[in-house]
Backbone atoms as SQL, in Angstrom:
CREATE TABLE atoms (id INTEGER PRIMARY KEY, chain TEXT, resi INTEGER, resn TEXT, atom TEXT, x REAL, y REAL, z REAL);
INSERT INTO atoms VALUES
  (1, 'A', 1, 'UNK', 'N', -4.170, 0.746, -20.028),
  (2, 'A', 1, 'UNK', 'CA', -2.681, 0.523, -19.982),
  (3, 'A', 1, 'UNK', 'C', -2.660, -0.294, -18.677),
  (4, 'A', 2, 'UNK', 'N', -1.241, -1.086, -19.441),
  (5, 'A', 2, 'UNK', 'CA', -0.767, -2.098, -18.416),
  (6, 'A', 2, 'UNK', 'C', 0.003, -1.710, -17.358),
  (7, 'A', 3, 'UNK', 'N', 0.273, -2.536, -16.332),
  (8, 'A', 3, 'UNK', 'CA', 1.376, -2.357, -15.473),
  (9, 'A', 3, 'UNK', 'C', 2.549, -1.877, -15.930),
  (10, 'A', 4, 'UNK', 'N', 3.081, -2.777, -16.860),
  (11, 'A', 4, 'UNK', 'CA', 4.580, -2.289, -17.533),
  (12, 'A', 4, 'UNK', 'C', 4.482, -1.121, -18.026),
  (13, 'A', 5, 'UNK', 'N', 3.325, -0.638, -18.510),
  (14, 'A', 5, 'UNK', 'CA', 3.536, 0.903, -19.360),
  (15, 'A', 5, 'UNK', 'C', 3.001, 1.878, -18.346),
  (16, 'A', 6, 'UNK', 'N', 2.531, 1.558, -16.902),
  (17, 'A', 6, 'UNK', 'CA', 2.520, 2.602, -16.057),
  (18, 'A', 6, 'UNK', 'C', 3.847, 2.895, -15.270),
  (19, 'A', 7, 'UNK', 'N', 4.666, 1.592, -15.144),
  (20, 'A', 7, 'UNK', 'CA', 6.019, 1.707, -14.486),
  (21, 'A', 7, 'UNK', 'C', 7.028, 2.245, -15.410),
  (22, 'A', 8, 'UNK', 'N', 6.779, 2.076, -16.960),
  (23, 'A', 8, 'UNK', 'CA', 7.683, 2.574, -17.475),
  (24, 'A', 8, 'UNK', 'C', 7.632, 4.250, -17.635),
  (25, 'A', 9, 'UNK', 'N', 6.273, 4.515, -17.945),
  (26, 'A', 9, 'UNK', 'CA', 5.875, 6.009, -18.001),
  (27, 'A', 9, 'UNK', 'C', 6.359, 6.787, -16.588),
  (28, 'A', 10, 'UNK', 'N', 6.730, 6.159, -15.411),
  (29, 'A', 10, 'UNK', 'CA', 6.836, 6.684, -14.118),
  (30, 'A', 10, 'UNK', 'C', 8.299, 6.950, -14.035),
  (31, 'A', 11, 'UNK', 'N', 9.234, 5.873, -14.428),
  (32, 'A', 11, 'UNK', 'CA', 10.427, 6.117, -14.300),
  (33, 'A', 11, 'UNK', 'C', 10.862, 7.269, -15.297),
  (34, 'A', 12, 'UNK', 'N', 10.000, 7.298, -16.326),
  (35, 'A', 12, 'UNK', 'CA', 10.505, 8.625, -17.427),
  (36, 'A', 12, 'UNK', 'C', 10.302, 9.792, -16.666),
  (37, 'A', 13, 'UNK', 'N', 8.536, 9.940, -16.114),
  (38, 'A', 13, 'UNK', 'CA', 8.899, 11.189, -15.220),
  (39, 'A', 13, 'UNK', 'C', 9.716, 11.457, -14.054),
  (40, 'A', 14, 'UNK', 'N', 10.067, 10.096, -13.404),
  (41, 'A', 14, 'UNK', 'CA', 11.098, 10.339, -12.118),
  (42, 'A', 14, 'UNK', 'C', 12.168, 10.810, -12.725),
  (43, 'A', 15, 'UNK', 'N', 12.873, 10.670, -13.888),
  (44, 'A', 15, 'UNK', 'CA', 14.014, 10.933, -14.689),
  (45, 'A', 15, 'UNK', 'C', 14.284, 12.330, -14.824),
  (46, 'A', 16, 'UNK', 'N', 13.070, 13.210, -14.790),
  (47, 'A', 16, 'UNK', 'CA', 12.980, 14.483, -15.084),
  (48, 'A', 16, 'UNK', 'C', 12.918, 15.395, -13.612),
  (49, 'A', 17, 'UNK', 'N', 12.797, 14.640, -12.587),
  (50, 'A', 17, 'UNK', 'CA', 12.523, 15.084, -11.424),
  (51, 'A', 17, 'UNK', 'C', 13.817, 15.444, -10.588),
  (52, 'A', 18, 'UNK', 'N', 13.957, 16.447, -9.917),
  (53, 'A', 18, 'UNK', 'CA', 15.035, 16.494, -8.814),
  (54, 'A', 18, 'UNK', 'C', 15.279, 15.269, -7.498),
  (55, 'A', 19, 'UNK', 'N', 16.226, 15.334, -7.374),
  (56, 'A', 19, 'UNK', 'CA', 16.772, 14.137, -6.369),
  (57, 'A', 19, 'UNK', 'C', 15.904, 14.137, -5.010),
  (58, 'A', 20, 'UNK', 'N', 15.443, 15.347, -4.577),
  (59, 'A', 20, 'UNK', 'CA', 14.628, 15.040, -3.420),
  (60, 'A', 20, 'UNK', 'C', 13.247, 15.019, -3.801),
  (61, 'A', 21, 'UNK', 'N', 12.619, 15.228, -4.765),
  (62, 'A', 21, 'UNK', 'CA', 11.002, 14.895, -5.305),
  (63, 'A', 21, 'UNK', 'C', 11.152, 13.402, -5.552),
  (64, 'A', 22, 'UNK', 'N', 12.435, 12.705, -6.349),
  (65, 'A', 22, 'UNK', 'CA', 12.192, 11.172, -6.138),
  (66, 'A', 22, 'UNK', 'C', 12.376, 10.281, -5.274),
  (67, 'A', 23, 'UNK', 'N', 13.071, 11.134, -4.088),
  (68, 'A', 23, 'UNK', 'CA', 13.097, 10.458, -2.754),
  (69, 'A', 23, 'UNK', 'C', 11.557, 10.541, -2.154),
  (70, 'A', 24, 'UNK', 'N', 11.066, 11.699, -2.431),
  (71, 'A', 24, 'UNK', 'CA', 9.711, 11.747, -1.763),
  (72, 'A', 24, 'UNK', 'C', 8.753, 10.613, -2.664),
  (73, 'A', 25, 'UNK', 'N', 8.758, 10.425, -3.883),
  (74, 'A', 25, 'UNK', 'CA', 7.984, 9.401, -4.515),
  (75, 'A', 25, 'UNK', 'C', 8.412, 7.812, -3.885),
  (76, 'A', 26, 'UNK', 'N', 9.705, 7.811, -3.659),
  (77, 'A', 26, 'UNK', 'CA', 10.249, 6.467, -3.355),
  (78, 'A', 26, 'UNK', 'C', 9.653, 6.335, -1.995),
  (79, 'A', 27, 'UNK', 'N', 9.595, 7.184, -1.065),
  (80, 'A', 27, 'UNK', 'CA', 9.189, 7.155, 0.543),
  (81, 'A', 27, 'UNK', 'C', 7.658, 6.939, -0.018),
  (82, 'A', 28, 'UNK', 'N', 6.673, 7.280, -0.699),
  (83, 'A', 28, 'UNK', 'CA', 5.543, 7.317, -0.574),
  (84, 'A', 28, 'UNK', 'C', 5.226, 5.716, -1.074),
  (85, 'A', 29, 'UNK', 'N', 5.860, 5.300, -2.252),
  (86, 'A', 29, 'UNK', 'CA', 5.586, 4.205, -2.725),
  (87, 'A', 29, 'UNK', 'C', 6.138, 2.970, -1.771),
  (88, 'A', 30, 'UNK', 'N', 7.137, 3.489, -0.933),
  (89, 'A', 30, 'UNK', 'CA', 7.678, 2.596, 0.343),
  (90, 'A', 30, 'UNK', 'C', 6.579, 2.628, 1.278),
  (91, 'A', 31, 'UNK', 'N', 5.645, 3.206, 1.372),
  (92, 'A', 31, 'UNK', 'CA', 4.914, 3.410, 2.429),
  (93, 'A', 31, 'UNK', 'C', 3.266, 2.730, 2.139),
  (94, 'A', 32, 'UNK', 'N', 3.270, 2.796, 0.629),
  (95, 'A', 32, 'UNK', 'CA', 2.117, 2.195, 0.204),
  (96, 'A', 32, 'UNK', 'C', 2.490, 0.605, 0.169),
  (97, 'A', 33, 'UNK', 'N', 3.570, 0.160, -0.043),
  (98, 'A', 33, 'UNK', 'CA', 3.837, -0.998, 0.178),
  (99, 'A', 33, 'UNK', 'C', 3.849, -1.863, 1.078),
  (100, 'A', 34, 'UNK', 'N', 4.279, -1.283, 2.233),
  (101, 'A', 34, 'UNK', 'CA', 4.362, -1.795, 3.561),
  (102, 'A', 34, 'UNK', 'C', 2.991, -1.458, 4.007),
  (103, 'A', 35, 'UNK', 'N', 1.961, -0.623, 3.703),
  (104, 'A', 35, 'UNK', 'CA', 0.647, -0.884, 4.129),
  (105, 'A', 35, 'UNK', 'C', -0.073, -2.006, 3.660),
  (106, 'A', 36, 'UNK', 'N', 0.087, -2.259, 2.250),
  (107, 'A', 36, 'UNK', 'CA', -0.240, -3.359, 1.717),
  (108, 'A', 36, 'UNK', 'C', 0.128, -4.755, 2.219),
  (109, 'A', 37, 'UNK', 'N', 1.412, -4.932, 2.503),
  (110, 'A', 37, 'UNK', 'CA', 1.978, -6.127, 3.176),
  (111, 'A', 37, 'UNK', 'C', 0.859, -6.409, 4.741),
  (112, 'A', 38, 'UNK', 'N', 1.130, -5.189, 5.305),
  (113, 'A', 38, 'UNK', 'CA', 0.048, -5.315, 6.532),
  (114, 'A', 38, 'UNK', 'C', -1.255, -5.790, 6.026),
  (115, 'A', 39, 'UNK', 'N', -2.102, -5.142, 5.365),
  (116, 'A', 39, 'UNK', 'CA', -3.396, -5.645, 4.922),
  (117, 'A', 39, 'UNK', 'C', -3.225, -6.873, 4.483),
  (118, 'A', 40, 'UNK', 'N', -2.282, -7.724, 3.828),
  (119, 'A', 40, 'UNK', 'CA', -2.159, -8.953, 3.270),
  (120, 'A', 40, 'UNK', 'C', -2.082, -9.720, 4.824),
  (121, 'A', 41, 'UNK', 'N', -1.262, -9.276, 5.324),
  (122, 'A', 41, 'UNK', 'CA', -0.993, -10.280, 6.906),
  (123, 'A', 41, 'UNK', 'C', -2.047, -10.292, 7.566),
  (124, 'A', 42, 'UNK', 'N', -2.901, -9.010, 7.648),
  (125, 'A', 42, 'UNK', 'CA', -4.120, -8.874, 8.633),
  (126, 'A', 42, 'UNK', 'C', -5.269, -9.916, 7.939),
  (127, 'A', 43, 'UNK', 'N', -5.561, -9.937, 6.870),
  (128, 'A', 43, 'UNK', 'CA', -6.443, -10.640, 6.006),
  (129, 'A', 43, 'UNK', 'C', -6.015, -11.997, 6.343),
  (130, 'A', 44, 'UNK', 'N', -4.890, -12.634, 6.182),
  (131, 'A', 44, 'UNK', 'CA', -4.466, -13.917, 6.207),
  (132, 'A', 44, 'UNK', 'C', -5.118, -14.335, 7.853),
  (133, 'A', 45, 'UNK', 'N', -4.399, -13.389, 8.729),
  (134, 'A', 45, 'UNK', 'CA', -4.733, -13.623, 9.976),
  (135, 'A', 45, 'UNK', 'C', -5.992, -14.126, 10.587),
  (136, 'A', 46, 'UNK', 'N', -6.983, -12.946, 9.896),
  (137, 'A', 46, 'UNK', 'CA', -8.368, -13.177, 10.216),
  (138, 'A', 46, 'UNK', 'C', -8.577, -14.459, 9.562),
  (139, 'A', 47, 'UNK', 'N', -8.255, -14.494, 8.329),
  (140, 'A', 47, 'UNK', 'CA', -8.883, -16.006, 7.884),
  (141, 'A', 47, 'UNK', 'C', -8.057, -17.199, 8.619),
  (142, 'A', 48, 'UNK', 'N', -7.084, -17.335, 9.009),
  (143, 'A', 48, 'UNK', 'CA', -6.628, -18.195, 9.967),
  (144, 'A', 48, 'UNK', 'C', -7.815, -18.720, 11.168),
  (145, 'A', 49, 'UNK', 'N', -8.063, -17.257, 11.811),
  (146, 'A', 49, 'UNK', 'CA', -8.767, -17.509, 12.952),
  (147, 'A', 49, 'UNK', 'C', -9.863, -17.801, 12.771),
  (148, 'A', 50, 'UNK', 'N', -10.818, -17.597, 11.618),
  (149, 'A', 50, 'UNK', 'CA', -12.057, -17.576, 11.157),
  (150, 'A', 50, 'UNK', 'C', -12.321, -19.010, 11.406),
  (151, 'A', 51, 'UNK', 'N', -11.382, -19.797, 10.459),
  (152, 'A', 51, 'UNK', 'CA', -11.370, -21.067, 9.742),
  (153, 'A', 51, 'UNK', 'C', -10.817, -22.163, 11.160),
  (154, 'A', 52, 'UNK', 'N', -10.220, -21.476, 11.882),
  (155, 'A', 52, 'UNK', 'CA', -9.504, -22.211, 12.686),
  (156, 'A', 52, 'UNK', 'C', -10.477, -22.870, 13.681),
  (157, 'A', 53, 'UNK', 'N', -9.881, -23.547, 14.872),
  (158, 'A', 53, 'UNK', 'CA', -10.972, -24.005, 15.707),
  (159, 'A', 53, 'UNK', 'C', -10.254, -23.793, 17.162),
  (160, 'A', 54, 'UNK', 'N', -9.297, -22.891, 17.286),
  (161, 'A', 54, 'UNK', 'CA', -8.461, -22.431, 18.661),
  (162, 'A', 54, 'UNK', 'C', -9.431, -22.041, 19.787),
  (163, 'A', 55, 'UNK', 'N', -10.864, -21.273, 19.081),
  (164, 'A', 55, 'UNK', 'CA', -11.590, -20.440, 20.141),
  (165, 'A', 55, 'UNK', 'C', -12.879, -21.203, 20.306),
  (166, 'A', 56, 'UNK', 'N', -12.918, -22.408, 19.689),
  (167, 'A', 56, 'UNK', 'CA', -14.159, -23.240, 19.968),
  (168, 'A', 56, 'UNK', 'C', -14.605, -23.454, 21.657),
  (169, 'A', 57, 'UNK', 'N', -13.498, -23.790, 22.198),
  (170, 'A', 57, 'UNK', 'CA', -13.972, -23.864, 23.503),
  (171, 'A', 57, 'UNK', 'C', -14.894, -22.780, 24.515),
  (172, 'A', 58, 'UNK', 'N', -14.777, -21.363, 23.722),
  (173, 'A', 58, 'UNK', 'CA', -15.720, -20.332, 24.397),
  (174, 'A', 58, 'UNK', 'C', -17.172, -20.653, 23.750),
  (175, 'A', 59, 'UNK', 'N', -17.364, -21.281, 22.566),
  (176, 'A', 59, 'UNK', 'CA', -18.581, -21.464, 22.445),
  (177, 'A', 59, 'UNK', 'C', -19.270, -22.645, 23.507),
  (178, 'A', 60, 'UNK', 'N', -18.640, -23.521, 24.122),
  (179, 'A', 60, 'UNK', 'CA', -19.056, -24.684, 24.884),
  (180, 'A', 60, 'UNK', 'C', -18.939, -24.080, 26.495),
  (181, 'A', 61, 'UNK', 'N', -18.385, -22.867, 26.563),
  (182, 'A', 61, 'UNK', 'CA', -18.185, -22.554, 28.242),
  (183, 'A', 61, 'UNK', 'C', -19.629, -22.344, 28.937),
  (184, 'A', 62, 'UNK', 'N', -19.800, -22.801, 29.909),
  (185, 'A', 62, 'UNK', 'CA', -21.001, -22.517, 30.513),
  (186, 'A', 62, 'UNK', 'C', -20.987, -21.382, 31.264),
  (187, 'A', 63, 'UNK', 'N', -22.504, -20.953, 31.446),
  (188, 'A', 63, 'UNK', 'CA', -22.455, -19.658, 32.047),
  (189, 'A', 63, 'UNK', 'C', -22.035, -19.846, 33.742),
  (190, 'A', 64, 'UNK', 'N', -21.248, -19.055, 34.398),
  (191, 'A', 64, 'UNK', 'CA', -20.908, -19.083, 35.428),
  (192, 'A', 64, 'UNK', 'C', -21.678, -18.173, 36.245),
  (193, 'A', 65, 'UNK', 'N', -22.198, -17.163, 35.964),
  (194, 'A', 65, 'UNK', 'CA', -23.351, -16.748, 36.764),
  (195, 'A', 65, 'UNK', 'C', -24.384, -16.362, 36.280),
  (196, 'A', 66, 'UNK', 'N', -25.556, -16.343, 37.000),
  (197, 'A', 66, 'UNK', 'CA', -26.987, -15.943, 36.568),
  (198, 'A', 66, 'UNK', 'C', -27.493, -14.567, 36.989),
  (199, 'A', 67, 'UNK', 'N', -28.679, -14.252, 36.684),
  (200, 'A', 67, 'UNK', 'CA', -29.415, -13.275, 37.338),
  (201, 'A', 67, 'UNK', 'C', -29.541, -13.345, 38.912),
  (202, 'A', 68, 'UNK', 'N', -29.730, -14.536, 39.463),
  (203, 'A', 68, 'UNK', 'CA', -30.004, -15.127, 40.532),
  (204, 'A', 68, 'UNK', 'C', -28.486, -14.512, 41.802),
  (205, 'A', 69, 'UNK', 'N', -27.377, -14.276, 41.159),
  (206, 'A', 69, 'UNK', 'CA', -26.075, -14.181, 41.698),
  (207, 'A', 69, 'UNK', 'C', -25.958, -12.710, 41.858),
  (208, 'A', 70, 'UNK', 'N', -26.933, -11.980, 41.237),
  (209, 'A', 70, 'UNK', 'CA', -26.551, -10.393, 41.644),
  (210, 'A', 70, 'UNK', 'C', -26.944, -9.694, 43.147),
  (211, 'A', 71, 'UNK', 'N', -26.136, -8.803, 43.584),
  (212, 'A', 71, 'UNK', 'CA', -26.523, -8.578, 44.842),
  (213, 'A', 71, 'UNK', 'C', -27.455, -7.430, 45.148),
  (214, 'A', 72, 'UNK', 'N', -27.234, -6.635, 44.232),
  (215, 'A', 72, 'UNK', 'CA', -28.479, -5.416, 43.813),
  (216, 'A', 72, 'UNK', 'C', -28.655, -5.494, 42.322),
  (217, 'A', 73, 'UNK', 'N', -29.905, -4.954, 42.307),
  (218, 'A', 73, 'UNK', 'CA', -30.701, -4.605, 40.889),
  (219, 'A', 73, 'UNK', 'C', -31.102, -3.138, 40.987),
  (220, 'A', 74, 'UNK', 'N', -30.682, -2.819, 39.850),
  (221, 'A', 74, 'UNK', 'CA', -30.872, -1.298, 39.822),
  (222, 'A', 74, 'UNK', 'C', -32.071, -1.265, 38.653),
  (223, 'A', 75, 'UNK', 'N', -33.147, -0.325, 39.066),
  (224, 'A', 75, 'UNK', 'CA', -34.508, 0.010, 38.118),
  (225, 'A', 75, 'UNK', 'C', -34.037, 1.602, 37.702),
  (226, 'A', 76, 'UNK', 'N', -34.777, 1.964, 36.246),
  (227, 'A', 76, 'UNK', 'CA', -34.633, 3.109, 35.718),
  (228, 'A', 76, 'UNK', 'C', -35.981, 3.838, 36.385);
């Protein structure tokens, strides 16, 4: 079944429902649409971050503290 067939059948079903049920379907479709948009934005941001070099300075950061800087060492 194609996307257009599904849309057409859904519209036909919606025509038989009372207004409050149609509103429920609309609210659900709106929720799914917003969640999908957020998913796309999140994937895009993750891709930009992973492909970018904005945080490369962290890879080259020197260690400021070492084992000798500890004042107390706890043993189990």
